[in-house]
N, C-alpha and C positions, 0 to 999 in steps of 0.2 A: 422631526419633518412632518409638517402637516398634510403634504400629499406626494405622490410619487407620479411622474418625476417631479422634482422641485422646479421651480422657475429661477433663473439666474439672477432675476432682479430681487431674490430673497438675499442675495449675498453682495450684489454690486448696485450702487446707485447711479443710473444712467440719466437721471432727470436734470442733474446740475452739471455744469461745464467743467468745474473744478474737482470733480470727484474721480477721475481717471487714475491712471497709473498701471501697475502690474497686478494681475490676480492669479493666483494658481489653483487649480482644481484637481484632486486627486480622487479616482475611484476604479474598481475594477470592472464596474458596470458600464460598458462602451454605449449603451442604449442612452444614457444620461448625456453623453456628450453630442449625440444626435440631436436629441431635443434641445440642447443648449444652442447648438449652431442654427437650428431653425428659428430659435427665439432672437437671436443676434441678428439673423437677416431681418426679421420684423422691426426690431429697435432701430437698426440703421436707417430702414426705410422710413420709418415715423418721425426719427429726430431729424428731420430737415435734409434728408440725404447723406447721412453720415457715410463716409467711405468704409467699406469691408473688405479686408485683406485676410487670406488664409495661407498659412505655410506649414508644410509638411515635409519632414526629412526624408520621407520615402520617394518624394518627387523632386526636392530640391536640396543640394548637397550642403550648401550654407544657409539652410532654412533658418536656424536660430540667430545668426548675425543679422540675416536680411530683415526678420521680423523686429529685432531690437531697432535697426537702422530704420524701418518704416515708423516704428513708435516714437522715435525721437523727433522726426520731422512734423513741423506744423503745417496743416493743410493751407494751400495758397488761397483758398476761399474762406477760410477762418472756421471751417466745419471740423468736428473731431473726427477721429478714425478710430475704428473697432479692429484690432490685429488678432486673429486666432493662430496659435502656435500648438501643434499638435507634439508633444515632447517625445522624442525616441525613448526605447526602453533603455538603451544604454547610452547615456549622455557622455559626449567627449569632455575632457577636463577644461579645454579652452571654452567650451560653450557654457560650463558651469560657472565659469569665473565671469563670462559676459553677462550672464543673467544676474549672478551676485552683484556686479557692479551697477546693472541697471535698477535694481531694487532700491539701491541708495540715491539714486538720480533719475528717478521716473519723469516722464513727461505728463503732467496732469491733465492735459487736454486731450489725451488719447488713452485708449483702453487697449492694453496688451493682456489677452486672456490666454493662459498656458492651460493645456490639458495633459494630464499625467495618468496612464493607465498602470504604469509599473515604475518603480524607483527603488534603488538600493537603501534600505533604511538605516544601514550603517554608515552611510556617507556623510561627509561634512555639509554637503549641499542639503540633504533632507533634514538635518538637524538644524540648519540655518532657516528651512521653510517653516518648520515647527514653531519657530519664535514670531512668525509673521501673524499674529491674532486676526487682523483685518483683511489679510491679503491672502491667506492659504487656507484651503477648505477641504478636508477630507470627507467625502459622500459615501456612506455605506450603501449596499444593495437594499433593495426595499425590504422591510419586515413583513411579517405575515399580514399584519393590519394594513399596511400600506399597499401589499400587493393586493390583498382583497379589494381595497378601494379602487385601485387602478383598474382591476377587472370589471367592476361595476360601472365605473365611468367610462369605459372603453366600449362596453355593450349597450349602454343607454342609448335610447329608451327600451331597449330589449331587456327582459330580465331573465335570470337564469336561476335555476333550482341549486340546492346546497351541494349536491353531488358534482355539479360543474366547477364550482369553487374548490371543492376538495380536490379534484383531479389536478387543478393547476397549483394550489398550494402545496400538495405532497408530491409533485412532479421533481424526479432527480436532477431534471434539466431546468435550472432556474434563469438561464440566460434570457433577457428581457427581450432580444430580438425574436428569439424563438416564440417566446410567450404572446408577443404582440401580433406576430403572425398567425399563431393558432386562433387568437380572438378575432381576428379580421375573418378568417376563414368561417368561424362560427358565425360571426354576425352576417356573412353574406349567405350562409346556408339557411339562416333563420329567415332573413329578407326574401330569400328567393321562394320561400314557402308562405309569404304574407302573414307571418306570425309576429306577435310581440313577445313571445315568451319561448323559452327553449328549455328542455330537461335533457339530463344526461343520457337517459335511454334513447332519447331520438339522436343524439349525436355521438353514441358510442363508437359508431364505425368510422366516422370523422376523425375523432380525437385519438384513436388507438390505432391508427394506421401503421405506425411504426412501432415495432416490437423493441423494448428496452433491452430484452435478453440477446437481440440479435446483433445491437451496437456493441453490447459488452463482449459477445463473443469474437466480433471483428478485432476489438482491442487485445483480446486474449491470443487470438491468433498472431497479432503484431508483436506483443511482448516476447512471444515463443519464437520469433523470427520466421514464422509461417506466412511470409509475405504473399505468396500466390494465393494461399486458401483465404487469406483476408480480403484480398482484391476481388476473388471470385464471389465470396459472400456479399461484398459490398456491392458488386454489379447485380447480383440477383436481387438485392434490396432496392436498388433504383429501379429495377424493372416493376417490381411489386408495388412501390410506393412513389409518392411525387418527389422528384428529384430535388425541388426547393427544400422539402421537409427533411429528407434524409441528409443532405449536405449541411443544412443549418446544424442539425443535432451533431454530425460527424465533427464539424469545426469546433463547437462547443465542447465536445468531449476531449479533442485534441489540445484546445487551449487548458482544459483543466489538467491533463496528463502532464504536460511540459510544465506546467506552473507548479504541479506537486513534485516533479524531479528537481527544480529549482528550490523549492522549499526544503526538500530533503537535504540537499546540499548545505543550505544556509544553517538548518538545524544541526547537522553533523559537524560544522565548523565551529558553532557556538556551544558545542557539547549538550544539545537538547534532542538527542536521538530518541529519548524515550517518549517525546511528544508526537513523533511522526505518525505513530500508530492511530493515535486519537485523531490526528489531522486527516488521515486517509479515510478513516470512518466516517468523519463529519462531511467528507467530500464525496462520499460513496465511491471510492476508488477500490472497490472489492477485487478487482482482477489481479492487482499487484499485491495481495496481501501475503503472499507466500514468498516472495522474492523481491521485495521493494527495494531494499538497500543495494542488491546485486544490480537492479536496474538503474538506480541513481548512479551507482560507481562507474557505470560502464559508458556514461555521457561525461564529456568535458563541458564546463560552464558555456564556452563559446558555442558548442553544438546546441546547447538548449536554447540559448538567446537567438542563435540563428533560426531555429525552428519556430520560435514564437514570432519572429519578424516575419517568416515567410507565411505563417497561418494569417497574419494581420493583413498581408497582402492579398492573400487569396480570399479572405472575408471581404475587403475592399472591392475585388473584382465581382463577387457575388452580388454585392450590393449596388453594382453600376457605377463605382467611384471612377471619375476621370483620371486619366493617365495610369490606370491599373494594367500594366502590360502583361495580361494573362491570356491563356486560350480558356477553354470552358472550365468551369469549376469542378466538374466531375474528373476531368482529365487531370486537373492541377492536384486534386485530392489523391488520385492514384500515384502521382509522381511523388508527392510528399511521404505517402507511405512507404515507398520504396527506398526514399532517399534517408528519411530520418528515423525510422525505427530499425533497431539492431540488437 
């Protein structure tokens, strides 16, 4: 990958009328999909007013079948359509069959763009996707070099010293929404001082407002079932820090926690428990090192997928997504802690 985030045009040709069909993109980095969607809006406007549709299972019960139906239809005015489908983490068998069938009989005048954040790699549908060399793309989170380039590009024309790069490159929170938000704050901080460069010493207080140890302590309380103490510390942290920053980090850590539980169950079923310790070390899940499998075994698969689905809804609400039926993000996080940690 030459740059991060990549352009969707690196994978799909939107310049010719007969290059459409169905295209699958899989990545754990949701920031990439945000950038892809913004780019698709620009493409639709530039290409003679192509119609753009977005279908999401969280908003529409029959999102998959409706997206396929829209992709099959030829526009009355002869212009193509771009249809975005956010694939749910747990895909119903009927939806799998519908997508599988459409792969073989795609409408090339339209583009059906399918975004996948999580998919069971043991499923037949996943194995089917792997065979689609020109229609299925797995995109990894940014490498260190790509992240460095992203930081430099996002700050330009402002320059930063090496310590600022090290701060982001060595951060335990590699969620790109978080990093992008922090870079924007750093940019505003520097511009407000009418400067063209910034050093780590100048931005230290801004970048280190939120203590990593405090977040890990909240999670430690949660896995010990000390919910009241966790919520109390969370509220104290909200008072001391910016709400947006705390909630962004909390959601990122919750995603990582429940994804680890799911990975633990998969590794156990596949007889690969010996790999789980290395996985936790790589993901910096230190707070679970003494009782990881006991925590994994305390959850049913359905409870984990429900937790991940709920986190996605809270994240969409925090980012102002339409139809996200939520109260305040802070209140939703407190409810989540009480409901999903046990």
